[in-house]
N, C-alpha and C positions, 0 to 999 in steps of 0.2 A: 494783660504788662511785658516787656522783654524783659529777657534778663540780658545781664552784663555779666564781661570774664574781666576778674583782676589780672592786671600783672605782677611780674617778677619784680620784686622790689630788694630784697637782700640777698637774693641768689639762694633764701630758702623755704623748702615749703611749708608754709603757714598759714592757717586759718582764720576766720571768723566769721559769726552769723550775726546776723541781724534781722529785726521783726520789722514787717512793714503794712503798712494798712490794710484790714480784712486780714488779721488774724494769718497770714501765709508764713511761711518760712524762706529766707534766702542764704544760701551758703554761696560764699565766693573762696578763690583760693589765688596764692599767688604764684605764680605758674615758675616754677625752676628749669631751665631750658638747659642741653648738654653745651649749646655753641654760643660762647659769647655773644657769635653778632644774632641769637635770636631773642636777646632780651630787650625789654622795653622798658621808661622808664618810670617809676611808681608816679600816679595821678592817683589823686583822692576827688571821688565825684558823687555829690550827694544823689537819692533814686528818692522817689516818692514815701511820706509815711516819715519821714526822717534819717532813713536809713543812709549810711554813708561810705559803701563798700558796694562791689558789685560782687555778680552771681553768676554760677552756670546754674545752681537748681532753685527753684522754685515748688514751693507745695503748697495748693490751695488749700481750705478748709474743707474744698469736698472731697479732698483726698487726690486730686489731677495731679500729676509731676509734671513741672516744664523742666527741660534740661537746653541749655543753649547751645549753638552748634555756631564756632567763632571762626574756623575756619574755610573760604572760598571754597564754595564744591565747583569742581570744572569737567564733574563723569569720574573722580577716581574713589566717591564712597563715602568721603569722612562725611560729609551731615549727618551719616548713616553713623560708622562705626566710630567716632567720638562720643556721643551721646549714650553709646553700648556699654562704652566704659564705666560710664558713672550711673549709668543705670545698674550695674551690675553690682557695683559694692555698695550700692543703695539697697539693695535688695527688694526691687520692685521688678511686677511682672512687664514684659517689654510694650503691652499693649494699654499701660496705665501713662504711655511716656508721651507727652507733646512734645516736638524737638521745635524749638524758638530761633528764631533768625534772629540778628544783632550786628551793626551798622558797626564800619572803622569807628575806633576809638583807642586812644592809648593805654586806658582804664584794663583793656583786654589782652593785654602782651601784643605778641609774635600772629599777627595775621595774615598770613600769605600762603599759597600751593605753589611749592616747587622743590624740588629735588630731593622726594620720596620720604620729604623729614617729617610730616606731621607723626604721623605714629610713634617713631623712635622719640619724639620730641613729650609727646602726651601721653602716650601707655600710663608710666604711674602716675604723675601727677593727676589726670583724670579719674583716675582709680579711687586717689585719695581725697576726692573731693566727695566722691558718695561715700566711702566710707566714713569721713567726718559727719555726713549727715547722719548716719545712721547711727554712729554714736550719741550725738546730739539727741537722736531720739527716743531711744534707748534711755538715754538718761533719764528723758523728763517725763516716762513713761514711769521709771521705777521711784521717781518724784511722787508724781503722782499716788505710788501704790502702795509708799514706804516700803520700798523692799532692796535688798543690796542689787544694783545693775548686774552683776556676773547673773544673777538667777532668771535675767531678760533673755531675748533673743527676737529675732527677726523673724518676719516670715511673709514676704509677698507683700512689701507696702504696711504692714503693722509690727506690732511688738506685741510680744506673748511670753506672758507670765506662765511658764508649765505648771509651778507646784499649785497655783490657787486656779488654772485656767483661763486667766482674764487676758481679753486681747483690747487693744487700741490701735487703730489705723492711723498711719501718719498724718491725715487732716485733721483729725482730732490735738496731735501732740505738736502740730506746726508752731500756733501761737508758744505754747511754753517752751519750746524745745530753742525758739530764737531768744530768749532771756537769759537762758545759763551759759557758761564759762565753755570755754572752746578747749578741749581737751590739747595735751599739747600733741605737735605734729610726731612727736617717736612713738607716742602710744598707739597711735593709727594703724590697726595690723589689717592686714589687704588680705581677702580670700585664698585660700587654697585651691589652685588652677582644677583641680580636680570637683569641686565646690560651683564651679561655675555653671551657671542657668542661663546667663546670654553672650558673653562672650565666648565666640565659637559655633554659633546655632547660624544657621543659613538664614537672616534677615534682610528680607526686602526693602529696597530703598525708601527712605520715607517721601520721596518725592516721585515718587513710580505712578502712584493713580492719579496726579495732575498731571505728568508728561504724557500716560497713556490718553488721557480725555484734551488734551490740548490746552490746559489752563495757560495762562501764562505765568510766565517765570523767568526767563531770561532778559539779558538787558535790552537787547532789540523788541522786548513786548513791551516795554514802561510805556504807559498815557498818562499823562497828567493834564487837568484842565487848561485849555488856551494855546496846547503844545504847541511850538510849531518844530519845523525840520528843516534840518542841514545837509547839505554835503560839501565835501572839500578836495578841491582839483589840487594837486601836487605836480611837480615838474616831474616830465616823466625818467628826467636822468636825477642820480638822490644827489641831492645838495644845491640843484637849479633854483633861481629865484625869477622871478616875475617882473618883468619888465614892463608891461602894458596887459589892457584885458580891457574887451567892450563890455564894460561893465553897464552903463546906459541901457543897453542893449537885453542885457539879460533881465536889469530889474523890470523891464516893460512887460516881459511873458506875464502871461496867464498863472495866479497863483504863488509868483514871486515876490517878497516881502522886501529883501535887502538884498544887496550882493556886496561884497567889499576884500580889497587884498590884505592878507594875514603878512608880517613880516617877517615871521619866523625867528631862528635862531642856526649857527652853524652845524650846531650837532647834531649829528643825522639820526640819532633816537630821542629826537627831543623834539621841539616843533619847526617842521619844515614849513617854509613858504608855502603860500598856494592861495588858492582864492577861493570863499566862502558864500555859498548861495542857501540863504534862508528862504522856506516856503511855507504853505499851507498844508502841504502833504509831502509824503517820501518822491512819490509820483511827478508831483509837479517840480521838486527839488532837482530829480533824475531827468527829468523832460528841458528843464533851462538848461541844465549841464549839457547837454548837447549842440547845446546854440554857443555857448560860450569858446568864445579864441581868445587865447593868452599867446600874447611872444614874451618867450623865457631864455633868462641868461642859464644856460645849460652848465656852466662852470666847468672845473679841468678836468672832471671826467665824462666827458659825453665822449671822448675815443676808445674809453674803455670795452674791454669784450671778453668773451671766457675764451675764444681765441688765442688771443693775445696772450691772457696771463698762463695758459698752460704753454703757450712757447717761453714764456719765461721763465716758469717750474722749469723747463727742460734743459734751460741754462744750467741753473742752479743747481739741480740737480748730482752734477756728477763731481762738481765744487765740493769743497767742504761748508757744511754748514755756519750760517752765521752765528749761529749757540751752540754750544755745546751742551746737551742735556744729559751725560750719564758715559762714562768712559769706563768698565773694567777689565782686565785683563789685556790682551794684544790681539784685539780684532783681525789686524793688518797680517799680523805673520800666521793666524790658523786661516783664513783665507787662501794666503799666499800658497799656503802648503797643504790645500786640499785638494784631493782628486774628484770629490762629486761638491759642486758647489749650483747656487739658485740666484737668477738676479732676474730681478719682475721689479715693476712698476705699476704702480695702485692709483689709481685715480677715479675722484668721487667728485657730484657737482656741489654746487648750491641748490639748495631745495628749502621751501615754503612749509610753513605749519599748516594752513591751509584749512584751518577753524571751519566747520560748518556754517556756525553763525559767524559773519564777518564781526571783522572790530565796531562796536557802536558806544557810544555813549550818552547819558541823559543829562542836561546840566541847566540851572535857573540860579542868577546869580541875583541878589534882592539883599538889599539894608546890608550892604556889606557880607555877603555871606554866599559861599558857593557851593551850592547842596549840588550832588553828584548822584547818579544810579549808576552802576559800574559793573560792567563782568569783568572783573579785574583777578587776576592770580596773587598782585602784591597792589592792594590798596590805599598802601602806605607811601607807596610810591608817588603817586597822582598828588597829592598835596606837596610833598617835596618838590615835583618839577613844576607843577602851577607855582609855587613861592618862586622857584628862578627864576623864570621867564616872565610872568604874567604880575610877580609882586605881592602877591595876596598873601597874607600872613596866612601858617600851615593851619593856626587854631580857626580859620574864617573858613573853611574847607571842609564842608561835612560828606564822607563817602557812605552810602548805601551798596552794600555789595549784596548785586546778582547771580542769580545762577552762570556759568557761561554754560556756551555749545561749543566745548572743548578750549584747550587752553595748553597742553603740549610745551609751556614756555612761552609763547606769544604773548600772551597776558602778563607773563611778567613785567612788562614795559608799559609804560605810561603814555604814548605820544598820544593815544586817540584819545586819554582822559584831557589832556592838555590843549588838544587843537578844541574841544567839545566846551574849554570852560573857555579858552579865546574867543570864540564865538557868542556864547552866551555874554560874556562881558558886552558885547554891541544891541545884545537883541533885550529888550523890555518885556519875557517872558520865557518859559521854561522851553528847552530848542532839544531836541534828539539828533542825536549827527550820527548817521548810517553811512558805513562804507559801501562800497560795491564790492564785488568777487572780483573783479579786478583790481580793483584798491589793493584787496585783500593779498594779493598775489604778485603786484609791481610793489608794492611797500612794504612789505614783511620786513622782519627781522630775521632774516636768513639761516640758516646753519651752512656755516663756512664748509665751501668745497677744501680739496686737498688733494695732494698728488705726496705718494710715499717710494723712494728710493731705496729700495732695499737689496742685502746680498746676503745670503746664507752658506754656511756649510754644517754638512754633516761625516763624520768620521766611519770609521773600517764598519763600525756594529752598528754606523747606521741613526747614532745619536749625534744632538745639534754640537756642533763643536764652535759655531762664531753666529754673530746676530748683527748686523748692521742698519739704522735706518734713518736715513736722512728723509726728513719730514719738513716739505714746504706745504707752508700755511698761507693766510689770508689774515689782511688784519687793516684796522685804520691808526696811522700816526704811529707807525711801527710796532703796536702792540696786536697780539692776535685778537680776533674775535671769538666770544661765549663760544667756548666747545673747540675751540681750534689753538686750543694751547696742549703739546702733550706731554705728559708727568715723566716724570726723570725715574720714577716708580713702576710705568706703565709696565704688566707683566709683558715678555719674558723677563723682566728686568730682576735682578738678585733671582734669578733661578740658571743663569747661565754663567760661568765664570768668564766668559767675553763676548762681552754685551756693549755697543756701541749704540747710542741715539743724537741725533744733530736736530736742529730745527733752523728753519728760513722762513722769514714774512716777507710775500707780495704787498705792500702797503695797495687799496685798494678803497674805493668811493661808496661799499654797499655796507648799507647796514647791519648787521650783525644780532644774533640775542642767540640763545639757549634752545633748544628743539631736542625733546623726550631722549634723556641719556645722554647731554652734552656732552660730545667728546665721544664718549664709549661707543656711543650709537655709529661710530665708523671705526674706530680705533679696532674694535671687535672684529669688525668685517677684515680689515688689512689682517693683523698678526695670527687671525685662528685661520684664515685665507693660506698665509704664508706658511702655518705650522704643516698645513697638509702639502703645500709643495714641496716642504723640507722632508715629511715624511715619504712621497712617493719618490725622492730622492734616493732616501736611504732604503727602501724598500719594507718600512715600518707599514704596521698598520695604525690609521689615526688616534682611533682610540689609545692602543698598547705606547702610540710616543708619547703621545698630551701623558698618560701617567707618570709614564719613566719621567717626563719634564717636570711633572709637580712632585715627584721623588717622596722619597720618607718624609719630608719637612713637615712641621706644625706650624707654628708662625713666622711668616718669613718678614722682618720689618727693617727698616731705616732709622737708623737715629732721628727722634726728634720727632717720628712720623704719628700723626693724629688718624684714625682713633689707634685702631690696633693692629695696621699691619695688615697682612695677606694670611690668610688661615688657607694653607695650602689644604691640610685634614679634610674640611670642610668642602673643598673644591674637589679634591678627591672623592668624596663619599656623593657628591651630587653627579660627576662625568660617572661610579659605578652604576647607580642607578637610573641613570636616564639610558645608559647602555643596556644595562635589564629589559627596560622599560620596553624598547622602544624595538627589543629582537635584535641587538646588535651582532651583527656575524651571520644570521641567516641568508640563505639565497634568495636574491632577487630576481626577476625576468628580466630579460636583455628592454633594455631602455629605460632599466628602473633604478633608481640609484640612496644609498643611508648617507648624509653628511650630518657631520658631530662636531658643534663650538661649545666655548663654554667661556664665561665672563665673568668680573667681581665688577660691579656699581651698585653704587647707592646702601652699602650695606649689605647687599644681596648677593650670594653663589648661585649662580645660572646655569645649566646646563640644556640644549637644546640636540634633537636630533630630527632634522628632515628627510624626508621621503618624496623623492620626484620623479616624474617620468618625463623623459624628452624625445618627441617623437621626430622621427625624419626629417620633418619639416622644419623644425625647430621650435615646436610648440610645446611649452613649459606649463607642466602643470604641478602644483606641489598637492601632494596628495594627504600627505598627514607631516603633523609636527608633534613630537613631544617632549614636553617640558620639564625638568626637576628645576626645584629651588629649597635652597634653604633660607629660611628671612628671619629665623631664630624661634623663640621656645611658642609663639602661639600667634594663630590666625585668626583676628579679632572677627570677622564676619567673613567667613568661607564662599559664600554667593558674591560678595563685593571683589575679594581675590581672585576669583576666576576669572570675572569682568575683568579686571588689569591683568592679566597674564593672556588670556584671549585676544584683548583691545591689544595687546603690546603685540602679537605675532600680527594680528591682522595689518596694524599701523608701521610695523619693519617690512612687511611684502609690498604695499603701497610704496614705500619709500625707496624699496629697490628697482622701482618701476618708474620711478618718477628723476625729472632732470628744470634745469632753470638754464636756459642758455641766456645771455648779454651780448648785445649789440649796439656799438652806439652809446653803452652808457644805459643802455635802455634795459629793463626784462623782457623778453622776448613773447613768453608763453601767456595768456589773459587770464582764460578759464579753465574749467572742468573736462574741456574738450582737448586744451594742449597739455591739460596736467591731469591724469586720469587717479583716479582713487579704486583701489579691491571693491568689486564688487560682492555679492552675498554668493552669488553661483562661484566665485573662482577662490572661496575662502577655504583652506585646509580643513581635516578632520585637528582636532587639537585636542591633547590629552594630557591634565596638568598634576603633576605630583609634587607634592611638599613633603622635604626631610624637616620635622621638627628638633630641634637643638637646642640646647641648653644654653642661649644667648638670647642678648635682649632685643625686642620684636621688632622689625622695620619695616619700611613701606613696600610696595609693589607696583608702584606705577611708571617704574623706569626700569627697574634690574632684568626683566623676562625678555626684552627688547633687543639688546645688542648680540646676543648669540644667535638671532634668526639668519640675518642675511649671509652670515659665514656658513652657518648649518645647510643654508639653502645652496649655495655656491660650492661648495664642497660637494653635497649632494649631485648635483648636475655633472661633477666632474665623475664621479661615481658612475654617473648614467653613460657618460657618452665621449669622456676623456675630454672635455671643451676646462680651460681653465680659464675664470672670470676675474679680472684684472681691471676690470673699468664696471662702474653704475653710472647712468643704468642697465639693468639687464638688455635693453635693446639694442642695445651698443654692443650687443656681443650677438646678433642672429636669433637671440629667443625674444619669443613673444608670449602673451597668457594664451591660454585654452580656451 
């Protein structure tokens, strides 16, 4: 029996217990989330045996513990770490736990993976789930023994009465516990972290045995009886429409069941117009696609190009920004009076998410119900988009959440789900849509490119006297793309008395979406690189200037800001520790250099030091990266945490060498031979350290990545004097070792 998870109902954590057929115990909770946007409307839904609520925990009569994993797993480890929170407070051995998967349902509350939010949202509520279940089991045992509850304690899935030396296993008590009143949430005491036995342990991912043995886990592995296979050809120019296609020829090809035009919508991140081919196998569908000939109306963006965008940015850069973000002090006067000034233009391209598992979705439309098997970071977005585009009621769309072969923000979009649904409406069988690698690169929702026009000045002591940034970004219909909007409070705003930032948007037809650590992944590179330039202009050590910039402040806030401003003291601590751990200031051989950078994003404070070697021929080798992070008081699963930090470093290095070119409205690159990923032989040694502080635990999927690129680029300058102002690194005559 699968477990289910209840939603927040009245913004307070409260609990219910209900018995199920078979004598087990089901425990549910209504999660109280930090952000209003995370809340879900209450839904009551019956379960087997007359139960009318939903549960995280099921305890079988044989004592086996079943804990639900409700958050989509895209490699960030939450399918293991979130059940660990429940198991800890339930006081069970992790080896007794079976983690159960649950489908999308409003009764589960917020089910999404993005923004490094899962741990901060769920850390306390899931612990309360386990603690409440433990209290109920203690109450059941005390009632059976006719002793005060205070005389009982729990110990590895059993209740113990020390005075009489009696014990009862959880499985023996489950049915009785299910009938008892639920204790008030305020009475639920959580464990002292000093007593943790599960939280803080290195625990292998629950899917690891299946992963290494090749068992089907991912969306692309789904198989159903009588399933057909589909591909979907879209216009190479974003927003283009089908004029005509040789459908009769394609339908006559071996293994092809059908071929038809899908009209689509004008929304660039919705259902794109195209031609669907349905066949008996993926091979037959892909083979038929090579015979497909489509005449396209390429629309208004057929002449767009990256070179044209850069030319437009060059026109806008020297002009006042279309939008003033922040203006503190008198930057113009400071720049005019300064004797040491730096002007620089930083440019970075559009890039792809490049998930190793291409987008895919299996859909089966029958009896008015659209059932789907989707590797989605935001599975609830599928029914929303399907309702909007196809008119199917959201309660008629059932989504089974599969594991994902990478997410990085791409699978927060639901375009591949609505494509599968549109095809399934026309097919009297389950159908699996599979994108090719070329589809994935040429029809992504990209990280926006950007151009920053920077001016800075340093005073006689080498301190930063003024900072001006005109950011030229890209958007659709006048609005910046996801991750392409600079905050008025972006560091070093609020830390400099003379600071000005502006923004202009170049409208384009490119679909954009969040890319790992949206915005921060590129803003950190620009800001931390320019700080290094100003340090050099002022004759200051890059570390010393950063510490001086952070100053002796603690929390730096803007009125009305959420959640708590910028904690300069936490950042100073990670910067000092990364300097210590990396040996900052120690001499390196000629051709080698160290670079430092820090950034605050997704509630995490991180600093990186990179050590690199640059040969005379321009061959770059990143030898070592030292990472220090402050993500609060507790690392739930150190094994998973290290995995996330190391993955961030690898992802950040790959991105520093990646670019997408746009010509005649088309993405030029097609596959990994033109869009390389970092190879294992190119990976540096990564050393990770955590500062545990008296702050709520936060996520780790994103905040370690932003400081990586500037740390590497600053190290290149230290090694050979070359200043990197354009990404990818290959634009600077640098190549991998």
